[in-house]
Steps between C-alpha positions, in 0.01 A plus 500: 500500500791741583656433162161573330453827686858602424448429132170681498668806663762494219241475218272759655796739540579448128139542371372780739703780344371397159140518625576839643583607149151383399360713786708791376352471157152487649560810711658703210202426288232536759633791706815627333324670206669274246254490217395171332706593194807490721425147617419399141835634376697324780313180431567515133871554562522228760310249292646578158858594587633432856361152563575377142859629535537305830355180361698513186829570681449206746374249252749578223787427733367188667758287317768651733339329802363196326159566672207309345142437588317165509222532237270296720450812715264618229281191565498571872419873466253495211347171607414669827359796309268285302373314806446812712349681204232232457445469873453879513250488209301233681502693829404821339211334300367270770561691821517866401245469218732704260407519134710261278748761373534651845584156629774473239656832611465386868689183417768688310542748792585203723797399282627802305783641712684831468806317367645778295494821696515331843611144473828555319627786732396301815660181370837678448511648844347220699631198312794599279621480138507119496123497505463728196499227235209328681314827539569595134373157379163574654497861388577412138159323453297620800300758319442290192382195693270686746361745244423212263338302777283789599421597135406145414271471800335837438443431131350162588280651775373773268434299180551135575706478184846468660802717429507669167810564290462873550519449872821300464659761281385775741663319787828443315517868414458593860770261605766579248455879546599441862858647538573257790434200282702650209795560732484150638516340162761749373715429803462124452610527135800708607586251773529226236783698330695488829637849427576728793317832469759773419528771770363765270175310492510329841549818698190685378300182547636474858400852582156453355464167682588668828207731458253225421417372850426839675320629188281194461402495871412872507295442187308221666410734789398784262277256318334379817406864594250489209290226656278575793353253748125477495259294303603140457695455822354154569589359160832681506574323834430165334730574222769611750470159682526317170802692384704515819405170661362248250733576208835466679384184674398345171827591337692349787296180485580458128865562551509213747307270271743581211813490713644848415832610634527760780571800277214435258261414792583816686466715187161382385344488855629857542343608172171330599493696829506842336206739490264552210640664191352797325434283197204353682348839547547576130329169429207593726464835322524336160225247588310758713453276796589512880728802454464634860551148641830459307614843591432422869694176463804680343514730811439227751753247348775761465460633853478144655787362293742725683459247775394183317780497244780501766305224682481287182862566402610407855292187511617370157868576562475330831334199344737455203798560719403248772 
């Protein structure tokens, strides 16, 4: 127990300053007279420049450390997503009496983590560079898999005709316009060349990468300031329980059934424990269902994850190290 508490104190001390940056972003937007346009500009820079620079720099030089990821981690992570998604749909339909498309968004909110803006910075600080290949493996197809799952389900619920080719094309366009995904694939291709980045390229990337973590976290806070807490608290609470409790437990269960190694197990359980991503809110707005409920869940999960993520990381590190 003493070892667990010591490890928790270490992880909490690592993560708490990062969540303070989220609080700073919230305060700047809500009370600091920073207009929405400022947050949008910072978000665009973080998502399109700083985070891609960090991902490309790390992944393009992985050959120097010979760090690889077990592809079975994708089965553990996305297998849990499918299971929790369908459990969430059933719960929303049978218990909460949500309309079919609303149930789809409910299920998606229980599995769609804020892996880009929040997951990658937290992973680097709390876990370390050796976990980046595993995190990047999930990031590379996360949006495509989960957007496709939600789109297929929504199309089927609306028309009963299944997924159309236009929906597939639309999803692929969304995915491959994502700078994070482009930087992951570009970094992986460069890594195959086994060429060390020249200083004239590496140094600007390093400087941009250093700005990625604080910028991304401040942006998360500024985004949260847009969402109030009001209508939909009950459903938002159920989404929060699904995202922060059911999802990481399901990921962990599948890692044990598959027999993943300690690094991959830690990485995917960590990713499963993260709060809801803004993509879910965009999905709710696009489908015009349970928007207040998803907004509440984004706030709840982000605030609570400042405590639950260190608990999960401590527990999983203690388990794989024992």
